[in-house]
C-alpha positions as CSV (number, residue, x, y, z in Angstrom):
1,M,0.0,0.0,0.0
2,E,1.1,3.5,-0.8
3,R,0.4,6.7,1.2
4,T,0.0,10.3,0.1
5,L,-0.7,13.5,1.8
6,V,-3.8,15.4,0.6
7,L,-4.7,18.9,1.7
8,L,-8.2,20.3,1.1
9,K,-7.2,23.9,0.7
10,P,-8.9,27.0,2.2
11,D,-11.1,27.4,-0.9
12,C,-12.3,23.8,-0.7
13,V,-13.2,24.3,3.0
14,Q,-14.7,27.7,2.5
15,R,-16.8,26.4,-0.4
16,R,-18.0,23.5,1.8
17,L,-16.7,20.9,-0.7
18,T,-14.8,18.9,1.9
19,G,-17.3,16.1,2.2
20,Q,-17.7,15.7,-1.6
21,V,-14.0,15.5,-2.1
22,I,-13.5,12.9,0.7
23,T,-16.5,10.9,-0.7
24,R,-14.7,10.7,-4.1
25,F,-11.6,9.2,-2.5
26,E,-13.6,6.7,-0.5
27,N,-15.8,5.8,-3.5
28,K,-12.5,5.0,-5.4
29,G,-11.6,2.5,-2.7
30,L,-8.9,4.6,-1.1
31,N,-8.5,4.5,2.7
32,I,-8.2,7.7,4.8
33,I,-5.9,6.7,7.7
34,A,-5.4,10.2,9.2
35,L,-7.6,13.4,9.1
36,K,-7.5,16.7,10.8
37,M,-8.5,20.4,10.3
38,L,-5.8,23.0,11.0
39,R,-4.6,26.5,10.2
40,I,-1.4,26.5,8.3
41,T,1.1,28.9,9.9
42,P,3.5,31.0,7.8
43,E,6.3,28.8,9.2
44,L,4.5,25.6,8.1
45,S,3.8,27.1,4.7
46,R,7.5,27.9,4.2
47,Q,8.4,24.3,5.1
48,H,5.7,22.8,2.8
49,Y,6.4,25.1,-0.1
50,A,10.2,25.3,0.5
51,E,11.0,25.1,-3.3
52,H,8.8,28.1,-3.9
53,V,9.7,30.5,-1.1
54,Q,12.1,32.6,-3.2
55,K,9.8,32.8,-6.2
56,P,7.8,36.0,-6.9
57,F,4.4,34.3,-6.5
58,Y,5.2,32.9,-3.0
59,P,3.8,35.8,-0.9
60,G,0.4,35.4,-2.5
61,L,0.5,31.6,-2.1
62,E,1.3,32.0,1.6
63,R,-1.5,34.5,2.1
64,F,-3.9,32.0,0.4
65,I,-2.8,28.8,2.3
66,T,-2.8,30.6,5.7
67,G,-6.0,32.5,5.1
68,A,-8.4,29.9,6.4
69,P,-8.5,26.3,7.7
70,V,-7.4,23.3,5.6
71,V,-8.2,19.7,6.1
72,A,-5.1,17.5,6.0
73,M,-5.4,13.8,5.4
74,I,-3.3,10.7,4.6
75,V,-4.8,8.7,1.9
76,E,-3.6,5.1,1.4
77,G,-4.2,2.6,-1.4
78,L,-2.7,0.8,-4.4
79,E,-0.7,3.4,-6.4
80,A,-2.3,6.1,-4.2
81,I,0.0,8.9,-5.3
82,R,-0.8,8.4,-9.0
83,V,-4.5,7.7,-8.5
84,V,-5.1,10.7,-6.3
85,R,-3.3,13.1,-8.6
86,E,-5.3,11.7,-11.6
87,M,-8.5,12.2,-9.6
88,L,-7.5,15.8,-9.0
89,G,-6.9,16.7,-12.6
90,A,-4.7,19.4,-14.1
91,T,-3.4,22.1,-11.7
92,S,-5.5,24.7,-13.3
93,G,-9.2,24.1,-13.0
94,L,-9.7,25.7,-16.4
95,K,-7.5,22.9,-17.9
96,A,-8.7,20.0,-15.8
97,A,-10.9,17.4,-17.4
98,A,-14.5,17.1,-16.5
99,G,-15.0,14.3,-14.0
100,T,-11.9,15.3,-12.0
101,I,-12.2,17.2,-8.8
102,R,-10.6,20.4,-10.2
103,G,-12.4,19.9,-13.5
104,D,-15.8,19.7,-11.7
105,F,-15.3,22.4,-9.0
106,S,-12.4,24.8,-9.9
107,S,-11.9,27.5,-12.4
108,S,-8.6,28.8,-11.1
109,R,-4.9,27.9,-11.2
110,Q,-4.2,28.9,-7.6
111,M,-7.6,28.3,-6.0
112,N,-7.5,24.7,-7.2
113,L,-9.1,23.2,-4.1
114,V,-6.7,20.3,-3.3
115,H,-3.0,19.6,-2.9
116,A,-1.6,16.0,-3.2
117,S,2.0,14.8,-3.0
118,D,3.7,14.4,-6.3
119,G,5.9,11.4,-5.5
120,P,7.0,9.0,-2.7
121,E,9.7,11.2,-1.3
122,A,7.4,14.3,-1.3
123,A,4.7,12.2,0.3
124,A,6.9,11.0,3.1
125,R,8.2,14.5,3.8
126,E,4.8,16.1,3.7
127,I,3.2,13.5,5.9
128,D,5.9,14.1,8.5
129,L,5.1,17.9,8.3
130,Y,1.4,17.4,9.1
131,F,1.1,14.2,11.2
132,D,2.8,12.5,14.1
133,E,3.0,8.7,14.0
134,G,0.3,8.5,16.8
135,E,-2.2,10.3,14.6
136,I,-2.1,7.7,11.9
137,C,-4.8,5.0,12.2
138,A,-4.0,2.4,9.6
139,Y,-6.7,-0.2,9.2
140,E,-8.1,-2.4,6.5
141,P,-11.8,-1.9,5.7
142,A,-14.0,-5.0,5.7
143,L,-14.9,-4.1,2.1
144,V,-11.4,-4.2,0.8
145,Q,-12.0,-7.7,-0.7
146,W,-14.5,-6.0,-3.0
147,F,-12.1,-3.2,-4.1
148,K,-9.2,-5.3,-5.4
149,A,-8.2,-8.8,-6.2
150,G,-6.3,-10.8,-3.5
151,D,-3.1,-10.7,-5.6
152,E,-3.0,-6.9,-6.1
């Protein structure tokens, strides 16, 4: 099983889309093993977006991500990183395909509702930023036998 960090960004929370987005992940057969609402501080923003801190757009990004609560979660499943990113769609909601989360709910490049880790190393680093080991509640749903074959 693979794990990825997903952040439901301030625009997702403010627009009351949190439940719909979580439902999509659960309907796909992905397992949410950690979940919490928090306010991202400027310090956490700089850690999370370390590669962007020196870029000209960073101050606006920080204002956005610290402007309202987010919902952070760890999503687990087969090929979870790829699957979640495909479910999100293109970064810009204007370019995201219909049927994806961004394609269905976003019409902005920055206010694109959801962040998901882009690879295994990023997922490990980001999970450590947002969750302590004691906050992770790994489990196997009783329905798992109906989501994937035994040899997957």
